[in-house]
Z-matrix of the N, CA and C atoms (Angstrom, degrees):
N
C 1 1.460
C 2 1.522 1 108.88
N 3 1.289 2 116.56 1 130.05
C 4 1.458 3 124.42 2 -178.34
C 5 1.510 4 107.82 3 -110.91
N 6 1.328 5 117.47 4 140.85
C 7 1.454 6 119.76 5 176.82
C 8 1.534 7 109.91 6 -147.34
N 9 1.314 8 114.13 7 152.55
C 10 1.457 9 120.93 8 179.63
C 11 1.516 10 108.37 9 -157.67
N 12 1.317 11 115.78 10 146.55
C 13 1.470 12 120.35 11 173.55
C 14 1.509 13 107.46 12 -90.01
N 15 1.329 14 116.00 13 127.11
C 16 1.459 15 122.87 14 -177.39
C 17 1.517 16 110.04 15 -122.08
N 18 1.335 17 114.87 16 149.91
C 19 1.447 18 121.60 17 172.33
C 20 1.519 19 106.72 18 -110.83
N 21 1.335 20 116.22 19 122.10
C 22 1.460 21 121.88 20 -179.41
C 23 1.549 22 107.93 21 -108.90
N 24 1.324 23 115.23 22 130.03
C 25 1.466 24 120.03 23 175.33
C 26 1.507 25 106.77 24 -122.48
N 27 1.325 26 115.67 25 134.08
C 28 1.459 27 118.58 26 -175.64
C 29 1.532 28 110.78 27 -144.78
N 30 1.341 29 113.75 28 151.96
C 31 1.456 30 121.48 29 -179.42
C 32 1.523 31 110.27 30 -73.01
N 33 1.293 32 116.82 31 171.78
C 34 1.461 33 121.21 32 -179.79
C 35 1.520 34 111.15 33 -62.64
N 36 1.348 35 118.19 34 -33.32
C 37 1.483 36 120.19 35 178.79
C 38 1.524 37 110.86 36 -67.50
N 39 1.306 38 116.61 37 -41.55
C 40 1.477 39 120.93 38 -178.05
C 41 1.538 40 110.73 39 -74.22
N 42 1.318 41 117.08 40 -28.29
C 43 1.467 42 121.54 41 -179.07
C 44 1.524 43 111.65 42 -60.26
N 45 1.316 44 118.99 43 -21.12
C 46 1.454 45 122.95 44 -178.73
C 47 1.523 46 113.32 45 -85.85
N 48 1.318 47 117.80 46 -7.76
C 49 1.466 48 121.95 47 -176.01
C 50 1.531 49 112.26 48 -92.29
N 51 1.313 50 118.88 49 145.68
C 52 1.466 51 121.45 50 178.64
C 53 1.526 52 112.87 51 -83.14
N 54 1.314 53 116.36 52 62.00
C 55 1.476 54 121.54 53 -172.74
C 56 1.522 55 112.68 54 -64.85
N 57 1.305 56 117.25 55 -43.56
C 58 1.482 57 120.09 56 -176.95
C 59 1.532 58 109.68 57 -66.65
N 60 1.318 59 116.80 58 -34.37
C 61 1.468 60 120.95 59 176.64
C 62 1.532 61 110.33 60 -59.89
N 63 1.343 62 116.50 61 -40.28
C 64 1.470 63 120.36 62 178.08
C 65 1.522 64 111.67 63 -66.56
N 66 1.307 65 117.29 64 -33.27
C 67 1.480 66 119.79 65 177.47
C 68 1.529 67 110.50 66 -61.03
N 69 1.317 68 116.13 67 -37.40
C 70 1.462 69 120.95 68 178.75
C 71 1.531 70 110.85 69 -71.92
N 72 1.335 71 115.50 70 -53.29
C 73 1.480 72 119.81 71 -175.35
C 74 1.518 73 114.85 72 -69.20
N 75 1.327 74 115.85 73 -47.26
C 76 1.451 75 120.46 74 -171.26
C 77 1.530 76 114.13 75 -88.02
N 78 1.346 77 116.63 76 -26.01
C 79 1.468 78 119.32 77 -173.07
C 80 1.518 79 113.31 78 -122.33
N 81 1.331 80 117.42 79 6.31
C 82 1.450 81 123.84 80 176.17
C 83 1.533 82 111.29 81 54.16
N 84 1.326 83 116.39 82 43.46
C 85 1.449 84 121.91 83 179.04
C 86 1.540 85 109.16 84 -107.63
N 87 1.299 86 114.94 85 151.55
C 88 1.486 87 119.80 86 173.37
C 89 1.523 88 106.71 87 -117.62
N 90 1.329 89 115.20 88 162.87
C 91 1.450 90 118.73 89 -174.34
C 92 1.528 91 110.53 90 -148.78
N 93 1.290 92 114.03 91 160.22
C 94 1.463 93 123.49 92 171.23
C 95 1.507 94 105.64 93 -130.92
N 96 1.329 95 118.64 94 116.80
C 97 1.457 96 121.74 95 178.64
C 98 1.535 97 107.24 96 -80.16
N 99 1.321 98 114.80 97 118.99
C 100 1.469 99 120.73 98 179.68
C 101 1.519 100 110.89 99 -91.61
N 102 1.326 101 116.50 100 -28.37
C 103 1.451 102 120.88 101 179.26
C 104 1.522 103 108.60 102 -164.44
N 105 1.312 104 117.23 103 142.59
C 106 1.465 105 120.25 104 176.16
C 107 1.521 106 107.50 105 -149.36
N 108 1.310 107 114.52 106 140.05
C 109 1.453 108 119.09 107 -176.00
C 110 1.516 109 109.00 108 -149.50
N 111 1.327 110 116.55 109 134.43
C 112 1.447 111 121.79 110 170.69
C 113 1.537 112 103.68 111 -103.18
N 114 1.311 113 116.17 112 120.94
C 115 1.455 114 121.59 113 -174.62
C 116 1.534 115 111.09 114 -84.65
N 117 1.353 116 117.77 115 169.65
C 118 1.471 117 119.78 116 -173.83
C 119 1.535 118 115.82 117 -53.92
N 120 1.308 119 119.06 118 -31.93
C 121 1.451 120 121.13 119 179.09
C 122 1.515 121 111.56 120 -89.63
N 123 1.307 122 117.30 121 14.37
C 124 1.458 123 126.01 122 176.29
C 125 1.525 124 114.02 123 73.56
N 126 1.336 125 117.65 124 7.33
C 127 1.463 126 119.05 125 172.01
C 128 1.534 127 107.34 126 -79.49
N 129 1.304 128 116.25 127 161.43
C 130 1.469 129 117.88 128 -173.42
C 131 1.532 130 112.59 129 -127.76
N 132 1.307 131 112.69 130 160.55
C 133 1.453 132 122.28 131 173.30
C 134 1.525 133 106.76 132 -139.01
N 135 1.314 134 116.03 133 134.90
C 136 1.461 135 121.33 134 178.33
C 137 1.508 136 109.50 135 -137.31
N 138 1.311 137 115.55 136 133.63
C 139 1.462 138 121.21 137 172.79
C 140 1.499 139 106.80 138 -109.83
N 141 1.339 140 116.92 139 119.60
C 142 1.454 141 117.90 140 -179.30
C 143 1.525 142 110.47 141 -138.94
N 144 1.303 143 114.02 142 154.12
C 145 1.463 144 120.69 143 173.45
C 146 1.519 145 105.02 144 -100.25
N 147 1.322 146 115.63 145 124.39
C 148 1.436 147 122.50 146 -175.00
C 149 1.533 148 109.44 147 -111.33
N 150 1.334 149 116.72 148 132.77
C 151 1.463 150 122.77 149 -177.36
C 152 1.516 151 111.16 150 -123.53
N 153 1.327 152 115.77 151 146.05
C 154 1.445 153 119.99 152 173.38
C 155 1.511 154 111.91 153 159.31
N 156 1.339 155 114.64 154 -176.12
C 157 1.452 156 119.63 155 175.17
C 158 1.534 157 109.07 156 -65.89
N 159 1.335 158 115.88 157 141.82
C 160 1.463 159 120.53 158 -173.41
C 161 1.526 160 110.87 159 -56.70
N 162 1.323 161 119.31 160 -42.58
C 163 1.469 162 121.34 161 -177.43
C 164 1.546 163 109.55 162 -65.18
N 165 1.326 164 117.98 163 -39.89
C 166 1.480 165 121.46 164 176.78
C 167 1.512 166 110.96 165 -68.32
N 168 1.336 167 115.99 166 -36.72
C 169 1.458 168 121.28 167 178.52
C 170 1.524 169 109.36 168 -60.27
N 171 1.301 170 117.42 169 -47.74
C 172 1.486 171 121.19 170 -179.75
C 173 1.522 172 111.37 171 -62.89
N 174 1.330 173 116.16 172 -41.40
C 175 1.465 174 120.62 173 178.63
C 176 1.544 175 110.17 174 -65.27
N 177 1.322 176 116.61 175 -39.46
C 178 1.462 177 120.27 176 179.21
C 179 1.504 178 111.60 177 -66.46
N 180 1.304 179 118.28 178 -40.70
C 181 1.452 180 120.83 179 178.48
C 182 1.533 181 109.86 180 -67.26
N 183 1.323 182 117.66 181 -39.34
C 184 1.444 183 120.83 182 176.14
C 185 1.547 184 110.97 183 -61.10
N 186 1.335 185 116.20 184 -40.43
C 187 1.484 186 120.37 185 176.72
C 188 1.541 187 109.89 186 -59.48
N 189 1.332 188 116.30 187 -46.08
C 190 1.477 189 119.31 188 -179.53
C 191 1.545 190 111.02 189 -59.42
N 192 1.342 191 115.49 190 -46.00
C 193 1.458 192 119.26 191 -179.79
C 194 1.527 193 110.64 192 -63.60
N 195 1.338 194 116.60 193 -39.39
C 196 1.461 195 118.97 194 178.71
C 197 1.517 196 112.57 195 -64.25
N 198 1.318 197 117.38 196 -24.72
C 199 1.466 198 123.30 197 178.13
C 200 1.529 199 112.43 198 -84.12
N 201 1.344 200 116.84 199 -2.12
C 202 1.449 201 120.59 200 178.84
C 203 1.527 202 115.12 201 95.21
N 204 1.323 203 116.51 202 13.85
C 205 1.464 204 121.10 203 179.09
C 206 1.508 205 108.70 204 -88.09
N 207 1.313 206 116.68 205 132.47
C 208 1.479 207 120.45 206 172.31
C 209 1.513 208 107.31 207 -84.78
N 210 1.332 209 116.41 208 119.52
C 211 1.463 210 122.21 209 -176.48
C 212 1.516 211 109.33 210 -112.29
N 213 1.346 212 116.39 211 122.86
C 214 1.465 213 119.99 212 175.88
C 215 1.525 214 108.57 213 -130.59
N 216 1.297 215 114.32 214 152.77
C 217 1.465 216 119.81 215 172.56
C 218 1.506 217 107.94 216 -71.19
N 219 1.290 218 116.53 217 154.90
C 220 1.447 219 119.35 218 172.01
C 221 1.525 220 108.85 219 -89.41
N 222 1.318 221 115.27 220 25.96
C 223 1.458 222 120.75 221 177.57
C 224 1.517 223 108.95 222 -80.17
N 225 1.288 224 114.60 223 40.04
C 226 1.429 225 121.33 224 169.76
C 227 1.531 226 107.43 225 -138.57
N 228 1.264 227 116.54 226 168.83
C 229 1.458 228 119.38 227 -174.46
C 230 1.519 229 109.31 228 -139.08
N 231 1.307 230 113.72 229 157.55
C 232 1.461 231 120.47 230 173.96
C 233 1.495 232 106.55 231 -95.66
N 234 1.329 233 115.34 232 133.24
C 235 1.448 234 120.97 233 176.33
C 236 1.508 235 108.96 234 -126.35
N 237 1.330 236 114.00 235 153.15
C 238 1.457 237 120.10 236 178.00
C 239 1.507 238 108.47 237 -118.19
N 240 1.323 239 116.69 238 133.14
C 241 1.457 240 122.15 239 175.60
C 242 1.545 241 106.31 240 -81.36
N 243 1.310 242 114.69 241 91.58
C 244 1.479 243 121.84 242 -172.41
C 245 1.526 244 113.56 243 -53.32
N 246 1.335 245 117.11 244 -41.69
C 247 1.454 246 120.83 245 -176.12
C 248 1.527 247 114.74 246 -68.04
N 249 1.344 248 116.67 247 -18.75
C 250 1.438 249 120.47 248 179.47
C 251 1.520 250 115.53 249 -102.81
N 252 1.321 251 116.21 250 -7.15
C 253 1.464 252 121.36 251 -178.58
C 254 1.528 253 110.42 252 -68.34
N 255 1.347 254 115.08 253 131.83
C 256 1.472 255 119.92 254 179.57
C 257 1.517 256 111.80 255 -94.99
N 258 1.338 257 116.77 256 -2.69
C 259 1.474 258 123.31 257 178.03
C 260 1.531 259 111.38 258 60.11
N 261 1.348 260 116.00 259 40.58
C 262 1.448 261 120.96 260 -179.85
C 263 1.526 262 112.14 261 -75.49
N 264 1.352 263 117.91 262 -26.48
C 265 1.465 264 120.59 263 178.17
C 266 1.516 265 115.04 264 91.70
N 267 1.334 266 119.19 265 -1.29
C 268 1.452 267 120.85 266 -179.31
C 269 1.527 268 112.39 267 -57.63
N 270 1.302 269 115.79 268 -37.38
C 271 1.484 270 121.35 269 -178.61
C 272 1.543 271 111.25 270 -65.65
N 273 1.320 272 117.84 271 -32.48
C 274 1.454 273 120.23 272 -176.76
C 275 1.534 274 111.68 273 -67.93
N 276 1.322 275 116.75 274 -25.09
C 277 1.460 276 120.93 275 -178.42
C 278 1.519 277 111.55 276 -71.69
N 279 1.347 278 118.84 277 -25.31
C 280 1.446 279 120.81 278 -176.91
C 281 1.528 280 114.25 279 -107.61
N 282 1.330 281 116.94 280 -6.75
C 283 1.463 282 120.39 281 -177.03
C 284 1.527 283 111.38 282 -76.52
N 285 1.366 284 116.85 283 110.75
C 286 1.453 285 118.58 284 -174.77
C 287 1.538 286 114.19 285 -77.07
N 288 1.308 287 119.12 286 -12.65
C 289 1.467 288 120.88 287 -178.50
C 290 1.516 289 113.86 288 -109.21
N 291 1.337 290 117.86 289 3.33
C 292 1.451 291 123.74 290 -177.59
C 293 1.534 292 112.21 291 62.09
N 294 1.328 293 116.16 292 28.64
C 295 1.466 294 119.84 293 174.24
C 296 1.509 295 110.51 294 -70.57
N 297 1.331 296 115.88 295 -26.11
C 298 1.458 297 122.23 296 174.18
C 299 1.530 298 106.09 297 -110.39
N 300 1.326 299 116.28 298 123.93
C 301 1.447 300 119.58 299 -179.71
C 302 1.528 301 111.14 300 -150.22
N 303 1.321 302 115.40 301 164.81
C 304 1.464 303 122.26 302 -178.88
C 305 1.528 304 108.63 303 -88.87
N 306 1.302 305 115.91 304 124.60
C 307 1.466 306 121.70 305 174.82
C 308 1.526 307 107.74 306 -90.29
N 309 1.328 308 114.39 307 121.59
C 310 1.452 309 120.23 308 -178.32
C 311 1.531 310 109.39 309 -106.81
N 312 1.267 311 121.33 310 148.02
C 313 1.459 312 128.55 311 7.09
C 314 1.531 313 113.27 312 -88.10
N 315 1.339 314 118.35 313 -0.28
C 316 1.460 315 120.91 314 -176.84
C 317 1.519 316 113.82 315 -64.33
N 318 1.328 317 115.55 316 -24.36
C 319 1.481 318 122.93 317 -176.32
C 320 1.526 319 111.68 318 60.44
N 321 1.318 320 114.93 319 34.78
C 322 1.482 321 119.71 320 174.90
C 323 1.523 322 108.31 321 -101.14
N 324 1.324 323 114.49 322 155.25
C 325 1.468 324 120.98 323 179.85
C 326 1.511 325 108.56 324 -91.34
N 327 1.333 326 114.30 325 129.68
C 328 1.478 327 122.03 326 178.03
C 329 1.521 328 108.45 327 -109.18
N 330 1.317 329 116.48 328 139.73
C 331 1.456 330 121.88 329 177.50
C 332 1.527 331 108.15 330 -116.87
N 333 1.356 332 116.27 331 109.08
C 334 1.451 333 122.17 332 179.37
C 335 1.531 334 107.97 333 -96.98
N 336 1.335 335 115.82 334 98.50
C 337 1.476 336 120.46 335 -176.92
C 338 1.520 337 113.97 336 -58.44
N 339 1.318 338 115.84 337 -30.58
C 340 1.481 339 119.77 338 -178.84
C 341 1.505 340 112.05 339 -63.77
N 342 1.336 341 118.84 340 -28.52
C 343 1.456 342 122.02 341 178.39
C 344 1.508 343 113.96 342 -88.79
N 345 1.333 344 117.97 343 -10.18
C 346 1.464 345 122.08 344 -174.55
C 347 1.506 346 111.31 345 -71.34
N 348 1.335 347 116.98 346 128.34
C 349 1.455 348 122.73 347 177.96
C 350 1.535 349 111.70 348 -96.36
N 351 1.296 350 118.01 349 4.99
C 352 1.449 351 125.44 350 179.10
C 353 1.540 352 111.43 351 58.45
N 354 1.293 353 115.33 352 39.81
C 355 1.477 354 120.40 353 177.79
C 356 1.504 355 111.40 354 -75.50
N 357 1.308 356 117.20 355 -21.73
C 358 1.486 357 124.69 356 176.07
C 359 1.523 358 114.19 357 72.23
N 360 1.323 359 118.94 358 11.48
C 361 1.454 360 120.15 359 179.27
C 362 1.516 361 112.67 360 -66.47
N 363 1.312 362 116.75 361 -25.93
C 364 1.475 363 121.35 362 -179.05
C 365 1.542 364 111.72 363 -71.47
N 366 1.301 365 117.05 364 -26.59
C 367 1.482 366 119.58 365 -174.38
C 368 1.515 367 111.09 366 -61.59
N 369 1.333 368 120.66 367 -54.95
C 370 1.459 369 119.21 368 179.47
C 371 1.535 370 112.78 369 -72.85
N 372 1.320 371 118.82 370 -20.62
C 373 1.438 372 122.33 371 -177.54
C 374 1.544 373 112.54 372 -75.80
N 375 1.310 374 116.76 373 -21.26
C 376 1.466 375 121.74 374 -174.52
C 377 1.506 376 111.08 375 -79.77
N 378 1.342 377 119.71 376 112.89
C 379 1.467 378 120.50 377 -179.77
C 380 1.529 379 112.38 378 -68.98
N 381 1.305 380 118.45 379 -24.19
C 382 1.468 381 121.50 380 179.02
C 383 1.519 382 112.80 381 -87.52
N 384 1.331 383 117.41 382 -7.36
C 385 1.455 384 123.66 383 179.52
C 386 1.540 385 112.14 384 56.58
N 387 1.339 386 113.80 385 46.54
C 388 1.478 387 117.98 386 179.68
C 389 1.516 388 112.45 387 -100.76
N 390 1.344 389 117.48 388 -5.41
C 391 1.454 390 120.97 389 177.98
C 392 1.527 391 107.87 390 -92.58
N 393 1.320 392 117.12 391 128.54
C 394 1.462 393 122.35 392 -176.14
C 395 1.521 394 109.73 393 -131.44
N 396 1.339 395 115.43 394 145.76
C 397 1.469 396 120.90 395 173.05
C 398 1.512 397 105.37 396 -103.73
N 399 1.371 398 114.41 397 126.49
C 400 1.438 399 120.07 398 -178.46
C 401 1.504 400 109.19 399 -129.09
N 402 1.326 401 117.71 400 138.55
C 403 1.460 402 119.95 401 177.73
C 404 1.532 403 110.35 402 -70.78
N 405 1.323 404 114.95 403 141.45
C 406 1.456 405 119.34 404 174.12
C 407 1.521 406 109.77 405 -96.84
N 408 1.319 407 116.26 406 -23.05
C 409 1.468 408 122.41 407 173.58
C 410 1.529 409 106.54 408 -156.88
N 411 1.311 410 116.87 409 -110.86
C 412 1.447 411 122.77 410 -179.04
C 413 1.506 412 110.62 411 -86.16
N 414 1.319 413 118.30 412 129.90
C 415 1.476 414 120.86 413 -177.05
C 416 1.520 415 113.61 414 -84.79
N 417 1.320 416 120.16 415 -45.08
C 418 1.449 417 122.20 416 -175.88
C 419 1.507 418 111.16 417 -99.31
N 420 1.309 419 117.00 418 145.94
C 421 1.465 420 122.80 419 178.26
C 422 1.511 421 109.32 420 -72.22
N 423 1.331 422 115.74 421 127.87
C 424 1.452 423 120.24 422 174.33
C 425 1.507 424 109.51 423 -91.66
N 426 1.283 425 116.05 424 129.99
C 427 1.462 426 119.08 425 177.68
C 428 1.511 427 110.89 426 -117.81
């Protein structure tokens, strides 16, 4: 059994298609959705763990790409430049996993990397631009 955590980004047109359903039916893959979000312009982002036979996995990822989905490994991480953070809290409003939260009574922002699903919603939300996405190894999925 092969598994990998993937980040899927798709346009508003692709967001309306039952792509994950096809992964199950056509490629005999199973999945666990770790995070999913439809953004204001109706484009989507989904972080999922995909399981299956390696050959089916590769075919399933190729299917997603052929449908216009941008597929990346979550082999990257979100980092915060602690020394530049102003602790404004803007990132906490968009963090779906509560990896970024306000520590009380200090009112400082804490970043718990273990809870981060690498959805990257905090990056554009940060007015100080202290949230960064950095590769930990290979960024794009090789098929």
